[in-house]
N, C-alpha and C positions, 0 to 999 in steps of 0.2 A: 504494500500500500504506500503510494507516494505521498510525501509530506506537502501540504499546501504552502506555497511560498508566502512569506510574511513581508509586507511592504515596509521598507525601512525609511524612516524620516531623515531628512538631511541634518547634518551636525548643526548645533546652534550657531557656530561661527559662520557657516555658509549661509544660513537663513538671515543672519544679521547683515552680512555683506550684501545679500540680494535685496533686502529691504532698503539699505542705504542707496544702492544703485537705482532702485525704483523711485525713491524720493528725489534723488538728484536729477533723474531724467524728467520727472514731473516738474520740478522747479525750473529746469532749463527750458522745457516746453512752454510753461506759463510765462517765463521771463522773456523769451525770444518772440513768441507769437502774440502775447497779450500786453505785457508791461512795456516792452521796448517801443512798440508803435505808439502807445499812449504818451510815453515820455517824449518821443520825437515830435508828436503833435504839440504837446505842451511847450516844448522848447522853441519850436518854430513860431508858435502863436505869441508867446510872451517873452521871447528872447530879446526883443527890442523895447521892452517896457510895457507897463500896464496901459499906457495911453492908447494902444491899438484896440483894446477892448471897448473903450468909450467911443472911439472913432467908428468901430464896426457897428455897434448897436445904435449909434446916432443916425445911421443911414435908413431912410424910409423903406427901401427894398428889403433890408435885413429884418426890420421889425415886421413888415408884412409877411415875409417868408416864415417867421416864427409863429405869427398868428395863424396863418393858413395851416402850418404843420400841426399846431395845437388843435385846430378845428377838426382836421382829418383824423388825428389820433384819438380825439375824444369820441367822435362818432364811431370809429372803428372799435374802440374798447367797449362801448355800450352794446353795439350790435353783436360783436363776437362773444361777449360775456353771456348775453341772453341766448343766442342761437347755439353757442358752443356747449353750454350747460344742458340745453334740451337734447342736442344730438348725442352727447355723452350718456345721458340718462337712457335714451332710446337704445343705443348700442349695447349698453351693459345690462339694463333691466328687462329688455324685451328680446324675444327670439322670433324672427320672421324670415321668410324666404328672401334671400338676397342680402342678408345682414352682413355677410363677409364682404360682399361686393361694395356695399355702402361704406364699410370700415376702410376698405382699400382706397375708395374714392376720396375719403376724408383726408388721406395723406397726399393726395395728388398735388396740392399747392406746395408741399415741401420738396417734391421731386421735379416740378416743372420750373424752368427758368422764369424769373419775373418779367423778362422781356417778352417771352411767349405769352404770359398772362396779359400783358399790355396789348399785344397784337390780337389776341382773341377778343378783347374788349373793343378794339377798333373794328374788327370784322362784324361784331354784333351791333354796335351803336354808331359806328362811323358812317361816312357818306356811302350809300348803297348797302349798308348793313341790314341785317334782318329786322331790327327794331327801330331803325332810324326814321322811317316814315311815320310810325306811331308817335314818337316824341316830337318830331319836327312839326307835325300838324298841330301840336298843342303848344308850340313855341318853347319847348324844353330842350336845352342843349346839354348833351351828355359828354361827348368827346371834346377835349380842350376846355374843360370846365371842371368845377369841383365834384359834381356827381360821379364822373368816371374815375377821378382820383380816389374817392371814397370806396367805390365798388372794387377796384383792383386791390386796394389795401386790405379791405375786409377779406377778400378771397385768399390773400396770402397769409393773413394773420389768424384766421379762425382755427386752424389745426392746433395751435399752441394751447388754447383753452381746452379743447377736446382731449388732447393727449395728456394733459395734466390732471383733468378731472376724472377721466375714465378709470385709471388704475386705482384711484382712491375709492371710487364707488365699488369696484370689485373687492377691494380689501375690507371695507366696512361691512359688506354683505347687506342682507335685507332684513335681518332679525329685528332691529329697532324700528324699522319702518312698518313691518307687519304688526309689531306690538302696538304701535300708535294707531293703526287702523282698527285693531281689535277693540281698543277702548273708545272708538267712535270718532277719531280724527279724520277729517276730509283729506283728499289728496294734496290740496294746497297747504293745509295745516301741517301735514306730515312732512312736506318738502321744506317749509319754512322753519319748523321747530326741530326736525330730526335730520333730514338729508343735508340741508344747507350748512348747519354747524359742523357736520362731519366732513364736508368737502371744502370748507372755507379756505384752508391753506393751499390745497391743490388749485382751487379756483383763483386765489390771489396770485399764486405763482404764474398761472396761465395768463391772468390779466396783465401782470408786470411784463411777461415776455411778449405778449401781444402789443402792449404799449411801446416797448422798446423797439420792436420790429416795425411798428407803424411810424415811429419817429425817424427811423433810418432807411425806410424804403426809398429806392431811387429808380430801379430799372423799369418797373411797370408804370410808375408815375411819370417818368420821363416820356414814355411812349404816348400816354393818353392825355397828358397835360399840355404838351407843346412848350413847356418851360417859358411861359410868357412872363417877362419880368414885371413885378408889381401886380400880377393877376393870378397866374397859376404856378408860380415858382415857390416851391417849398424850401425849407432850410437845407436839405441835402442837395437840391438842385442849385441852390445858391453856392454851395461849396464847389460843385462841379464848375459853375460859371466862373467863380473866383479863381480857381486854378487855371482855367483856360485863359483868363485875362491877366495872369501872372500877379494876382493879388493873394499870394500864398498865406500871408500872415492873417489877413481878414478871413479867408476860408478856413484856416485852421482854428481860429477863435470860435467860429460857428460849429465846426466839427467837434471841438473839445466840449462845447456847451451841450451838444446833443449826447455825447458819450457820458458826460457827467450826470445828465438827467437820467439816463438809463441805469447807470451804476447806482445812483441814489435810490431809485425805485426798488431795485433788487435787494440792496443792503437794508433798506428800511423795512421791507417785508420780512427778511430773515431776522432782523433784530426784534421786531415786534413778535414774531413767532416764538423766538427763544424766551422773550419776557413772559409771554402768556404761559409757556410750558413751565417756567420757573415758578410762577404764581400758582399754577395748578399743583405742582409738586409740594409747595409749601402748605397749601390748604390740605392736601392729602396726608401730610405728616402731622 
């Protein structure tokens, strides 16, 4: 009778060295691909003094670009939060024919280039497009206007909410929701008092990622907006124009501002989450 081979663990020294190499590799990756570009933008933007910040934000086209970016991002966050939560609930809580196909389609915006998304919008709403006669007859302009910019941004951002909420729904299960229904809670009451508190952190992460993506979107927006200065030029499109016109410092100030907003969003949510967890642990103790 042959003996079953026993798996041998690596010596402690080897494991320790392997961990150090993994940590070192991670730090190098983060430093080269994340920190170094941010430092480069910061240095280029502020290397000639803080006066460039005031000069940049005193320009009407820069202020308009930020206002327009905020409007597009706000509408996108509201719509993706609402629709993303519903889609995640449907995909996780319901079983229906074609659910796997729908789940795959949800990820389509992550796989398709934003430029292609913009081209699809032009084919649908541009001159000679499928829906162009309907809107043109009512005096509504979609392409080269804010509606098309909002539409493509929503299309690109909605997977972030769905893919953050769906795993949380699967993890919490349906036990608490079924208990709420047994005691007479309606579907809306169950969602507001049971489901929403359980998914709030996943939802907030999805909202933060969606907002950050909306702030930084350029490819699809460039195609459908026409980048008309003072009308359909967002902050990212301003950065592109500034670089083309050799106004690197001003463009980097705007880019640095957008990056800072996105970072603050993610850090704030993480800090608030940790604070809530600490309060909960203190109450439990």
